[in-house]
N, C-alpha and C positions, 0 to 999 in steps of 0.2 A: 494668857491662854494661847495654846498653839493648836495646829491642826492635828497633832498627834496625842494630845492629852487623853483622849478616850482610850488609847492603847495602854496607858500607864496602869490601868486597873487589871490588865491581863498579864499574868506572870509569864506566859509563853513568849512574850515579846521583849523581855528584859534584856536580851543580848544586843538589841539594836535600837530600842526606842529612845534611849538617852542621846545616842548619836544623832538620830533624826531630829530631835528637839534642838540640840546644839546647832546643827546645820541650819535649821529654820531661823533660830534666833540670831545667828551670826550674819545673816543676809543683810540686815539693816545697817550694820556698821563696817563690814568687810566682805566683799563678794568673793575675794580669793580664798579667804578662810572658809566661807560657806561652801565653795566648790570642793575643797579638800574634805570637809566634814560630810558632804553629800556622798562622796566616793566611799568614805569610811562606813557610813550608814548603809549604803547599797551593798557593799561587800559583806557586812555583818548580816544583813537581811537575807542575802542569797545563801550564805553559809548556814543560816538558821533553816532555810527551806530544805537544804540538803540533809540537815539533821532530823527533820520531822517527816519528810516524804520518802517512803521506802522505794518509790520508783526512781528516785534520783541517786545515782551512784557517783561518788566523788571521783573525778578523773585523776590520772597520775599526778599532774600538776594542779594544785588547788588555788591557782591565782584567779583573779576575777574574770579575765578573758576566757580561760579554760572552763570555768564553772558556767559561764553564760552561754558557751557555744557547744555544749553537749546536745545531742539530739533530744534526749529526754527533757532537758530544761527548756529547749525551744518549743517542744510539743506542748508544754504546759501553757 
């Protein structure tokens, strides 16, 4: 059981939930792998936010730094 199992029942979160679970599970055996998977899950979750929130407009560059540093994203 993971901290994210409850989200598995929600189809809306399919794009990033498996990455979050993999990141959590990898913590116990390899912290470096966990860090990489946390970053992947974070990026997928933020891209999901942009896909469902009409107030968020994807910036010219859609890398993690640019997505997190728009005014609209920070206002949320």
